[in-house]
C-alpha positions as CSV (number, residue, x, y, z in Angstrom):
1,M,109.2,30.1,-187.2
2,K,106.0,28.9,-186.5
3,K,106.9,27.5,-183.4
4,N,108.6,30.4,-182.0
5,I,105.1,32.4,-183.0
6,I,103.1,30.2,-181.8
7,T,105.2,29.7,-178.2
8,A,105.0,33.4,-177.9
9,V,101.3,33.8,-178.8
10,L,100.7,30.7,-176.2
11,I,102.9,32.7,-173.8
12,C,100.8,36.0,-174.0
13,L,97.9,34.1,-173.6
14,I,98.7,32.5,-169.8
15,T,99.6,36.1,-169.3
16,L,96.5,37.7,-170.1
17,N,94.5,34.9,-168.2
18,L,96.8,34.9,-165.1
19,T,96.0,38.7,-165.4
20,S,92.4,38.6,-165.9
21,L,91.9,36.2,-163.1
22,N,94.0,38.5,-160.5
23,F,92.6,41.4,-161.7
24,G,88.9,40.0,-161.1
25,Q,88.5,39.9,-158.1
26,Q,87.1,43.0,-156.4
27,Q,89.5,45.8,-156.9
28,K,91.5,47.1,-154.1
29,L,92.3,51.1,-154.4
30,A,95.0,51.8,-152.3
31,Q,95.6,48.7,-150.5
32,T,98.1,46.8,-151.8
33,G,101.8,46.2,-149.5
34,M,105.4,46.5,-150.4
35,K,104.6,49.8,-152.4
36,F,108.5,50.1,-153.1
37,L,108.2,47.6,-155.9
38,S,106.1,49.6,-157.8
39,L,108.5,52.9,-158.1
40,S,110.5,53.5,-161.2
41,L,114.3,53.2,-160.4
42,D,116.5,53.9,-164.0
43,A,117.4,57.4,-164.3
44,R,116.9,57.3,-168.2
45,A,113.8,55.4,-168.2
46,T,112.3,57.8,-165.7
47,G,113.8,60.9,-167.8
48,F,111.2,60.4,-170.4
49,G,108.3,59.3,-168.6
50,G,109.2,55.2,-167.8
51,G,107.1,53.9,-170.4
52,V,109.5,51.8,-171.8
53,T,107.6,48.7,-172.4
54,A,108.3,48.5,-175.8
55,D,112.3,49.4,-175.5
56,E,115.4,47.3,-175.3
57,G,118.3,48.0,-173.3
58,G,120.5,46.7,-171.3
59,A,120.8,45.6,-168.0
60,A,118.2,48.7,-166.7
61,S,115.2,47.0,-168.7
62,I,115.3,43.9,-166.3
63,F,113.4,46.0,-163.9
64,Y,110.6,47.2,-166.9
65,N,110.4,44.2,-169.2
66,P,112.4,41.5,-169.1
67,A,112.5,40.6,-172.6
68,G,114.2,44.2,-173.3
69,I,117.3,42.4,-172.9
70,A,116.6,39.1,-175.1
71,R,118.7,41.2,-177.7
72,L,121.5,42.0,-175.9
73,D,124.6,43.2,-178.3
74,N,127.0,43.1,-175.9
75,L,128.5,39.8,-173.2
76,A,127.6,41.9,-170.0
77,S,125.6,44.4,-169.4
78,V,125.6,46.6,-166.0
79,T,123.7,49.1,-164.1
80,L,124.0,51.0,-161.0
81,G,122.0,53.3,-159.1
82,R,120.4,55.4,-156.9
83,V,117.2,57.2,-156.1
84,S,116.9,60.2,-153.6
85,Y,113.0,59.6,-152.8
86,I,110.4,61.9,-150.8
87,A,110.9,62.2,-146.9
88,D,114.4,61.0,-147.0
89,I,113.8,57.9,-148.3
90,N,116.7,55.7,-150.5
91,Y,116.7,53.3,-153.2
92,N,119.9,51.8,-154.1
93,Y,119.7,49.5,-156.9
94,A,122.3,46.9,-159.4
95,G,121.1,45.1,-162.6
96,I,123.0,42.6,-164.8
97,A,123.1,41.0,-168.0
98,L,124.4,37.8,-169.2
99,A,125.0,36.7,-173.0
100,P,126.9,34.3,-173.0
101,Y,127.5,32.3,-176.1
102,N,126.7,35.5,-178.4
103,G,122.8,35.2,-176.6
104,D,122.0,32.4,-178.7
105,Y,121.0,30.5,-175.6
106,G,119.2,33.6,-174.3
107,V,120.0,36.0,-171.7
108,I,120.3,35.8,-167.7
109,G,119.4,38.5,-166.0
110,I,120.2,39.4,-162.2
111,S,118.7,42.4,-160.4
112,F,119.0,43.7,-156.8
113,M,117.4,46.8,-154.8
114,N,116.9,47.8,-151.2
115,V,115.2,50.9,-149.8
116,D,116.8,52.3,-146.8
117,Y,114.0,54.1,-144.7
118,G,115.9,55.7,-142.2
119,S,115.2,55.9,-138.6
120,L,112.0,56.3,-136.5
121,Q,110.9,57.1,-133.6
122,G,108.7,54.4,-132.0
123,T,106.4,55.8,-128.8
124,V,103.6,54.0,-127.0
125,R,100.4,55.3,-125.8
126,A,101.0,56.2,-121.8
127,N,98.8,58.0,-118.9
128,N,100.8,61.2,-119.0
129,D,100.7,64.7,-120.3
130,Q,101.7,64.1,-123.7
131,G,99.8,61.3,-124.4
132,F,102.7,58.6,-125.1
133,V,106.1,57.7,-123.9
134,D,109.3,57.2,-126.5
135,V,110.3,53.9,-126.4
136,G,113.9,54.1,-128.8
137,T,113.9,54.7,-132.4
138,F,113.6,51.5,-135.3
139,S,114.7,51.6,-139.1
140,P,112.5,49.6,-141.5
141,S,113.7,48.3,-144.8
142,A,113.2,46.8,-147.5
143,Y,114.9,45.1,-150.7
144,A,114.3,42.2,-153.5
145,F,116.5,40.4,-155.4
146,G,115.6,38.9,-158.9
147,L,116.6,36.1,-161.4
148,G,115.5,36.1,-164.8
149,Y,115.4,34.5,-168.2
150,S,114.9,36.4,-171.4
151,K,114.6,34.7,-175.2
152,A,114.5,35.9,-178.4
153,L,112.5,33.2,-180.0
154,S,112.8,34.6,-183.8
155,E,113.6,38.4,-185.6
156,K,110.6,39.6,-183.9
157,F,109.3,38.0,-181.2
158,A,111.4,38.2,-177.9
159,V,110.0,37.1,-174.4
160,G,111.0,37.0,-171.0
161,G,110.4,36.6,-167.1
162,D,112.2,36.2,-163.7
163,V,111.1,35.8,-160.1
164,R,112.0,37.8,-157.6
165,Y,112.4,37.1,-153.4
166,V,110.7,40.2,-151.8
167,H,111.5,41.3,-148.0
168,Q,110.6,43.6,-146.0
169,D,111.1,44.7,-142.4
170,L,109.2,47.3,-140.5
171,G,110.7,47.0,-137.6
172,S,110.0,45.9,-134.2
173,S,107.2,46.8,-132.2
174,V,106.1,47.3,-128.5
175,V,102.7,44.7,-128.1
176,N,102.8,44.7,-124.5
177,T,104.3,44.6,-121.0
178,D,105.6,42.0,-118.7
179,A,105.1,41.8,-115.0
180,S,107.6,43.9,-113.9
181,G,106.7,46.5,-116.5
182,N,109.4,45.6,-119.2
183,Y,108.4,46.4,-122.7
184,I,107.6,43.3,-124.9
185,S,108.3,43.8,-128.5
186,E,108.2,41.6,-131.8
187,V,109.6,41.9,-135.4
188,N,107.1,42.8,-138.0
189,K,108.7,40.8,-140.8
190,T,107.6,39.0,-144.0
191,N,109.1,38.2,-147.7
192,V,106.8,36.3,-150.6
193,L,108.3,35.3,-154.2
194,S,106.8,37.3,-157.2
195,F,106.9,37.1,-160.8
196,D,107.3,39.1,-164.0
197,F,106.7,38.4,-167.3
198,G,106.5,40.0,-170.5
199,I,107.0,39.9,-174.7
200,I,108.1,43.0,-177.3
201,Y,107.3,42.4,-180.8
202,K,108.8,43.6,-183.4
203,T,105.9,45.0,-185.7
204,G,108.2,45.0,-189.2
205,F,107.1,49.1,-189.9
206,K,110.3,51.0,-189.4
207,S,111.6,50.7,-185.9
208,L,108.4,50.0,-184.5
209,D,108.1,47.8,-181.6
210,F,105.1,46.3,-179.3
211,G,105.7,45.4,-175.7
212,M,104.0,43.6,-172.6
213,D,104.4,43.4,-169.4
214,V,102.8,41.8,-166.0
215,R,104.8,42.5,-162.9
216,N,104.8,41.9,-159.7
217,F,102.2,38.7,-159.7
218,S,102.0,36.6,-156.5
219,R,100.2,35.2,-153.6
220,E,98.3,37.1,-151.2
221,V,101.0,38.1,-148.4
222,T,99.8,38.0,-144.8
223,Y,101.0,41.1,-142.4
224,K,99.9,39.7,-138.7
225,Q,96.1,39.5,-139.3
226,E,95.9,41.6,-142.3
227,S,96.4,40.4,-145.8
228,F,97.3,41.9,-149.1
229,Q,98.3,41.5,-152.6
230,L,101.2,43.0,-154.0
231,P,101.3,45.8,-157.0
232,L,100.6,43.9,-159.6
233,I,100.8,46.1,-163.0
234,F,99.7,45.3,-166.5
235,K,101.7,47.6,-169.1
236,I,101.3,47.4,-172.8
237,G,103.4,49.6,-174.6
238,L,104.9,51.1,-178.3
239,S,108.1,53.0,-178.8
240,M,109.3,54.4,-182.0
241,N,112.4,56.4,-183.6
242,V,109.9,58.8,-185.2
243,L,112.8,59.9,-187.4
244,D,112.4,56.8,-188.9
245,L,110.1,58.4,-191.3
246,L,111.8,60.9,-192.5
247,D,114.0,60.9,-195.5
248,N,117.7,62.5,-195.4
249,V,118.2,62.1,-191.8
250,D,121.4,60.9,-190.8
251,R,120.8,58.6,-188.4
252,D,124.6,58.0,-186.6
253,M,123.8,61.7,-186.3
254,H,120.4,62.2,-185.0
255,S,118.2,59.9,-182.9
256,L,114.3,60.4,-181.4
257,L,112.5,57.8,-179.8
258,I,109.4,58.4,-178.6
259,C,107.5,56.0,-176.1
260,I,104.1,55.8,-175.1
261,D,102.7,53.1,-172.1
262,A,99.3,52.4,-170.8
263,S,99.3,51.3,-167.4
264,H,96.3,49.1,-165.7
265,P,97.6,48.7,-161.9
266,R,95.5,46.8,-159.4
267,D,95.8,49.7,-156.7
268,Y,94.7,53.1,-158.5
269,P,93.0,54.0,-161.9
270,E,94.7,53.9,-165.4
271,Q,97.5,56.1,-166.4
272,I,99.2,56.9,-169.6
273,S,102.8,57.8,-169.7
274,F,103.9,59.1,-172.6
275,G,108.0,60.8,-173.4
276,G,110.7,61.4,-175.8
277,E,114.4,60.3,-175.7
278,Y,116.4,62.7,-178.3
279,T,120.1,61.8,-178.7
280,F,123.2,63.3,-180.9
281,M,125.8,61.6,-182.3
282,K,124.7,58.7,-179.9
283,L,126.9,60.9,-177.4
284,V,124.2,62.9,-175.7
285,S,120.6,62.2,-174.5
286,L,117.8,65.0,-173.8
287,R,114.8,63.3,-172.2
288,V,111.2,64.9,-171.1
289,G,108.3,63.1,-170.0
290,Y,104.8,62.9,-168.5
291,V,102.7,60.4,-166.4
292,A,98.5,61.4,-166.4
293,P,96.5,61.2,-164.7
294,T,98.3,62.1,-161.4
295,D,97.8,64.2,-158.7
296,V,101.3,64.1,-157.0
297,E,104.2,63.6,-160.0
298,G,104.4,66.5,-162.4
299,I,107.2,66.8,-165.5
300,D,110.0,64.3,-166.0
301,A,113.1,65.4,-167.3
302,G,116.7,64.0,-167.8
303,I,120.0,64.3,-169.6
304,G,122.5,61.2,-170.3
305,I,125.8,60.3,-171.9
306,K,127.6,57.6,-173.4
307,H,131.2,56.7,-174.2
308,S,133.0,54.4,-175.7
309,F,136.7,53.4,-174.3
310,A,139.0,50.4,-175.1
311,G,136.3,48.5,-175.8
312,Y,133.9,48.9,-173.0
313,N,130.7,51.0,-173.3
314,F,129.9,53.8,-170.7
315,S,126.8,55.7,-169.5
316,F,125.6,58.1,-166.8
317,D,122.2,59.2,-166.6
318,Y,120.2,61.7,-164.2
319,S,116.4,62.5,-164.2
320,F,114.6,64.8,-162.4
321,T,110.6,63.9,-161.4
322,Q,108.3,66.7,-160.2
323,N,106.6,66.5,-157.3
324,K,103.5,68.7,-156.9
325,V,103.3,67.9,-152.7
326,F,106.9,66.5,-151.3
327,A,110.6,67.1,-152.5
328,S,111.2,66.7,-156.5
329,E,112.9,63.5,-156.9
330,H,116.0,62.6,-158.1
331,R,117.8,59.5,-160.3
332,F,121.2,59.3,-160.7
333,T,122.5,55.8,-162.9
334,L,125.8,54.3,-164.0
335,G,125.9,52.0,-166.7
336,F,128.7,49.9,-168.5
337,A,129.1,47.1,-171.0
338,L,131.4,44.7,-172.3
């Protein structure tokens, strides 16, 4: 027990040290790249503000805190989802958590996400009335593939981490013309490895849990002549079923999970996200959340349904995020476990 606690504390100290070194540099607000890594993907998590750093769950936890899958109750948990984002940008993602031998040797997490930006019209400057000519369309894209591992070191401590291969393709661009006047194009691609680390600590007071997570830790990326950092973010959070504070409540009938996260991102000011999830009969869940301060997003809300059949657990979640500038965001997630 003492060895496990010491190990967890050392992991926390190393993580905090790496974070402080990275954040200790001059802050570059709005100057990070590969921002697609910052978007909250899971419909359930987003439905109550995305503040799920301290919440243990299924495969979807891979995208928020890899330690969240350490106590997986099933042999396997799978999540599949889609995000209808602003400007007709679409995200697709999948996560798998595997706990062989009842998780005695830890839990393996596999994740994948890709971004479809659609087609854009390419142009170059020209000496005509329009001031440009069309040079065809191009289709930017991005994806990330991750492999992680998490382990419950004791009844209270769980740790996890993963490594992701991140790739971004901004399409081809015209950079010059040859002697015959034909356009010379070049491809704009780059990739990098990023790392996530997280812990979850059960305080022992009712169902109160504490979580910490560092995401998108990587080397500096260079695109042509410009260099940038990934959207590194450090989060701490709390979660609790607040009905545990009340007597004479049937917890098989009612649950009210409250989550609060404090975020310290590299590229914008600190935020607090908070929300709640009410679940009736472990079947239907209603969610609401909010993130502050923010100039763009408004209220988050969502609904989820769970059902068990023939030894399999199925779930469907939907969330809606109000957007004050663009069209509102919609998320859909399917999950099953065995």
